[in-house]
Backbone as JSON Lines, residues from 0, in Angstrom:
{"i":0,"aa":"X","n":[1.94,-9.68,-16.22],"ca":[1.28,-10.68,-15.4],"c":[0.74,-10.02,-14.13]}
{"i":1,"aa":"X","n":[-0.54,-10.18,-13.89],"ca":[-1.18,-9.59,-12.72],"c":[-1.47,-10.7,-11.72]}
{"i":2,"aa":"X","n":[-1.12,-10.46,-10.47],"ca":[-1.34,-11.45,-9.42],"c":[-2.82,-11.49,-9.04]}
{"i":3,"aa":"X","n":[-3.25,-12.61,-8.53],"ca":[-4.62,-12.72,-8.03],"c":[-4.72,-12.03,-6.68]}
{"i":4,"aa":"X","n":[-5.93,-11.88,-6.19],"ca":[-6.15,-11.25,-4.9],"c":[-5.35,-11.93,-3.8]}
{"i":5,"aa":"X","n":[-5.19,-13.25,-3.88],"ca":[-4.49,-13.98,-2.84],"c":[-2.99,-14.03,-3.09]}
{"i":6,"aa":"X","n":[-2.56,-13.69,-4.32],"ca":[-1.16,-13.78,-4.68],"c":[-0.34,-12.65,-4.11]}
{"i":7,"aa":"X","n":[0.97,-12.82,-4.17],"ca":[1.87,-11.77,-3.71],"c":[1.8,-10.58,-4.65]}
{"i":8,"aa":"X","n":[1.97,-9.43,-4.1],"ca":[1.94,-8.19,-4.86],"c":[3.19,-8.08,-5.73]}
{"i":9,"aa":"X","n":[3.05,-7.49,-6.91],"ca":[4.18,-7.26,-7.81],"c":[4.5,-5.77,-7.84]}
{"i":10,"aa":"X","n":[5.64,-5.42,-8.41],"ca":[5.99,-3.99,-8.51],"c":[4.97,-3.25,-9.37]}
{"i":11,"aa":"X","n":[4.45,-3.91,-10.4],"ca":[3.43,-3.3,-11.24],"c":[2.14,-3.05,-10.45]}
{"i":12,"aa":"X","n":[1.77,-3.99,-9.59],"ca":[0.58,-3.81,-8.74],"c":[0.76,-2.61,-7.83]}
{"i":13,"aa":"X","n":[1.94,-2.49,-7.25],"ca":[2.21,-1.38,-6.32],"c":[2.06,-0.05,-7.03]}
{"i":14,"aa":"X","n":[2.68,0.1,-8.19],"ca":[2.61,1.37,-8.91],"c":[1.21,1.65,-9.46]}
{"i":15,"aa":"X","n":[0.48,0.6,-9.83],"ca":[-0.88,0.78,-10.34],"c":[-1.83,1.23,-9.22]}
{"i":16,"aa":"X","n":[-1.71,0.61,-8.06],"ca":[-2.63,0.91,-6.96],"c":[-2.22,2.12,-6.13]}
{"i":17,"aa":"X","n":[-0.93,2.28,-5.88],"ca":[-0.46,3.36,-5.02],"c":[-0.1,4.62,-5.79]}
{"i":18,"aa":"X","n":[0.2,4.47,-7.08],"ca":[0.62,5.63,-7.87],"c":[2.12,5.83,-7.74]}
{"i":19,"aa":"X","n":[2.57,7.08,-7.91],"ca":[4.01,7.34,-7.87],"c":[4.61,7.08,-6.48]}
{"i":20,"aa":"X","n":[5.56,6.19,-6.44],"ca":[6.32,5.91,-5.22],"c":[7.78,5.7,-5.61]}
{"i":21,"aa":"X","n":[8.67,5.93,-4.67],"ca":[10.1,5.76,-4.91],"c":[10.43,4.27,-5.08]}
{"i":22,"aa":"X","n":[11.5,4.0,-5.82],"ca":[11.92,2.62,-6.04],"c":[12.18,1.89,-4.73]}
{"i":23,"aa":"X","n":[12.78,2.58,-3.75],"ca":[13.07,1.92,-2.47],"c":[11.78,1.56,-1.73]}
{"i":24,"aa":"X","n":[10.71,2.29,-1.98],"ca":[9.42,1.97,-1.37],"c":[8.85,0.7,-2.0]}
{"i":25,"aa":"X","n":[8.96,0.6,-3.32],"ca":[8.5,-0.62,-4.01],"c":[9.24,-1.83,-3.45]}
{"i":26,"aa":"X","n":[10.56,-1.71,-3.32],"ca":[11.37,-2.82,-2.8],"c":[10.94,-3.18,-1.38]}
{"i":27,"aa":"X","n":[10.75,-2.16,-0.54],"ca":[10.36,-2.41,0.85],"c":[9.01,-3.12,0.92]}
{"i":28,"aa":"X","n":[8.06,-2.72,0.07],"ca":[6.75,-3.37,0.07],"c":[6.88,-4.81,-0.42]}
{"i":29,"aa":"X","n":[7.66,-5.03,-1.47],"ca":[7.86,-6.39,-1.97],"c":[8.46,-7.28,-0.89]}
{"i":30,"aa":"X","n":[9.36,-6.73,-0.1],"ca":[10.03,-7.51,0.95],"c":[9.09,-7.9,2.08]}
{"i":31,"aa":"X","n":[7.94,-7.24,2.2],"ca":[6.99,-7.61,3.25],"c":[6.26,-8.91,2.94]}
{"i":32,"aa":"X","n":[6.22,-9.29,1.65],"ca":[5.45,-10.46,1.26],"c":[3.95,-10.19,1.26]}
{"i":33,"aa":"X","n":[3.58,-8.92,1.1],"ca":[2.17,-8.53,1.13],"c":[1.4,-9.08,-0.07]}
{"i":34,"aa":"X","n":[0.12,-9.3,0.14],"ca":[-0.78,-9.73,-0.93],"c":[-1.41,-8.5,-1.57]}
{"i":35,"aa":"X","n":[-2.12,-8.72,-2.66],"ca":[-2.86,-7.63,-3.31],"c":[-3.86,-7.03,-2.33]}
{"i":36,"aa":"X","n":[-4.54,-7.87,-1.58],"ca":[-5.51,-7.38,-0.61],"c":[-4.83,-6.53,0.45]}
{"i":37,"aa":"X","n":[-3.67,-6.96,0.95],"ca":[-2.91,-6.16,1.93],"c":[-2.61,-4.78,1.35]}
{"i":38,"aa":"X","n":[-2.18,-4.76,0.08],"ca":[-1.84,-3.49,-0.56],"c":[-3.07,-2.61,-0.72]}
{"i":39,"aa":"X","n":[-4.17,-3.17,-1.17],"ca":[-5.39,-2.39,-1.34],"c":[-5.84,-1.76,-0.03]}
{"i":40,"aa":"X","n":[-5.83,-2.53,1.03],"ca":[-6.24,-2.03,2.35],"c":[-5.26,-0.95,2.82]}
{"i":41,"aa":"X","n":[-3.96,-1.18,2.62],"ca":[-2.94,-0.21,3.04],"c":[-3.07,1.1,2.29]}
{"i":42,"aa":"X","n":[-3.34,1.04,1.0],"ca":[-3.5,2.26,0.2],"c":[-4.7,3.05,0.68]}
{"i":43,"aa":"X","n":[-5.82,2.37,0.92],"ca":[-7.0,3.06,1.44],"c":[-6.68,3.73,2.78]}
{"i":44,"aa":"X","n":[-6.0,3.01,3.64],"ca":[-5.65,3.55,4.96],"c":[-4.69,4.72,4.84]}
{"i":45,"aa":"X","n":[-3.67,4.59,4.01],"ca":[-2.67,5.65,3.86],"c":[-3.29,6.91,3.26]}
{"i":46,"aa":"X","n":[-4.34,6.75,2.49],"ca":[-5.03,7.9,1.9],"c":[-6.06,8.5,2.87]}
{"i":47,"aa":"X","n":[-6.14,7.93,4.05],"ca":[-7.07,8.45,5.05],"c":[-8.49,8.0,4.84]}
{"i":48,"aa":"X","n":[-8.67,6.93,4.09],"ca":[-10.01,6.43,3.8],"c":[-10.51,5.46,4.86]}
{"i":49,"aa":"X","n":[-9.73,5.23,5.9],"ca":[-10.2,4.35,6.95],"c":[-9.12,4.03,7.95]}
{"i":50,"aa":"X","n":[-9.52,3.97,9.19],"ca":[-8.61,3.61,10.27],"c":[-8.63,2.11,10.5]}
{"i":51,"aa":"X","n":[-9.61,1.45,9.89],"ca":[-9.81,0.02,10.12],"c":[-9.75,-0.74,8.8]}
{"i":52,"aa":"X","n":[-9.49,-2.03,8.9],"ca":[-9.48,-2.85,7.69],"c":[-10.92,-3.2,7.31]}
{"i":53,"aa":"X","n":[-11.07,-3.97,6.26],"ca":[-12.4,-4.27,5.74],"c":[-13.27,-5.07,6.7]}
{"i":54,"aa":"X","n":[-12.68,-5.68,7.71],"ca":[-13.46,-6.45,8.68],"c":[-13.87,-5.61,9.89]}
{"i":55,"aa":"X","n":[-13.46,-4.34,9.93],"ca":[-13.79,-3.49,11.04],"c":[-12.78,-3.51,12.16]}
{"i":56,"aa":"X","n":[-11.68,-4.24,11.97],"ca":[-10.62,-4.3,12.98],"c":[-9.55,-3.27,12.66]}
{"i":57,"aa":"X","n":[-8.82,-2.86,13.69],"ca":[-7.71,-1.93,13.48],"c":[-6.72,-2.56,12.5]}
{"i":58,"aa":"X","n":[-6.13,-1.72,11.66],"ca":[-5.17,-2.2,10.68],"c":[-4.01,-2.89,11.38]}
{"i":59,"aa":"X","n":[-3.63,-4.07,10.87],"ca":[-2.54,-4.82,11.49],"c":[-1.85,-5.67,10.43]}
{"i":60,"aa":"X","n":[-0.81,-6.36,10.84],"ca":[-0.11,-7.27,9.96],"c":[0.56,-6.59,8.79]}
{"i":61,"aa":"X","n":[0.58,-7.28,7.66],"ca":[1.28,-6.77,6.49],"c":[0.63,-5.51,5.93]}
{"i":62,"aa":"X","n":[-0.69,-5.4,6.03],"ca":[-1.36,-4.19,5.56],"c":[-0.9,-2.97,6.36]}
{"i":63,"aa":"X","n":[-0.76,-3.11,7.67],"ca":[-0.28,-2.01,8.51],"c":[1.16,-1.66,8.15]}
{"i":64,"aa":"X","n":[1.98,-2.66,7.91],"ca":[3.37,-2.44,7.53],"c":[3.45,-1.69,6.2]}
{"i":65,"aa":"X","n":[2.68,-2.12,5.22],"ca":[2.68,-1.46,3.91],"c":[2.17,-0.03,4.04]}
{"i":66,"aa":"X","n":[1.15,0.19,4.84],"ca":[0.63,1.54,5.06],"c":[1.71,2.45,5.65]}
{"i":67,"aa":"X","n":[2.45,1.94,6.61],"ca":[3.55,2.72,7.2],"c":[4.62,3.03,6.17]}
{"i":68,"aa":"X","n":[4.95,2.06,5.32],"ca":[5.95,2.27,4.28],"c":[5.48,3.37,3.33]}
{"i":69,"aa":"X","n":[4.23,3.32,2.9],"ca":[3.69,4.35,2.01],"c":[3.69,5.72,2.67]}
{"i":70,"aa":"X","n":[3.32,5.77,3.93],"ca":[3.26,7.04,4.65],"c":[4.62,7.72,4.75]}
{"i":71,"aa":"X","n":[5.69,6.93,4.66],"ca":[7.04,7.48,4.76],"c":[7.7,7.73,3.41]}
{"i":72,"aa":"X","n":[6.96,7.57,2.33],"ca":[7.49,7.79,0.99],"c":[7.19,9.22,0.55]}
{"i":73,"aa":"X","n":[8.22,9.99,0.19],"ca":[8.03,11.39,-0.19],"c":[7.18,11.56,-1.44]}
{"i":74,"aa":"X","n":[7.4,10.74,-2.45],"ca":[6.6,10.85,-3.68],"c":[5.14,10.55,-3.41]}
{"i":75,"aa":"X","n":[4.88,9.53,-2.64],"ca":[3.5,9.16,-2.32],"c":[2.84,10.25,-1.49]}
{"i":76,"aa":"X","n":[3.54,10.77,-0.5],"ca":[2.99,11.82,0.36],"c":[2.7,13.09,-0.45]}
{"i":77,"aa":"X","n":[3.6,13.43,-1.37],"ca":[3.42,14.63,-2.19],"c":[2.21,14.46,-3.1]}
{"i":78,"aa":"X","n":[2.04,13.31,-3.69],"ca":[0.89,13.02,-4.55],"c":[-0.4,13.16,-3.74]}
{"i":79,"aa":"X","n":[-0.4,12.63,-2.51],"ca":[-1.58,12.71,-1.66],"c":[-1.89,14.15,-1.28]}
{"i":80,"aa":"X","n":[-0.85,14.96,-1.0],"ca":[-1.04,16.37,-0.65],"c":[-1.64,17.15,-1.82]}
{"i":81,"aa":"X","n":[-1.21,16.83,-3.04],"ca":[-1.7,17.53,-4.22],"c":[-3.16,17.23,-4.48]}
{"i":82,"aa":"X","n":[-3.61,16.03,-4.11],"ca":[-5.01,15.66,-4.29],"c":[-5.91,16.33,-3.28]}
{"i":83,"aa":"X","n":[-5.38,16.59,-2.1],"ca":[-6.19,17.13,-1.01],"c":[-6.33,18.56,-1.07]}
């Protein structure tokens, strides 16, 4: 089952969009109550694809929280380093 853009993110959504992340990271993201859009924006930001959200404002709210969680995940950081 895939959530809609407005729906809450699922563990499958997190792994599909963010790639390899630790289980505790998935749990932490789920606990934020982030939406799919929050996750998409956070992943772009964590990958260095933008300092701002899609509206041109500085990243804030749940997207900023999810981005911080991803940035502190060793598996996610290692995957990002290997791509760069």
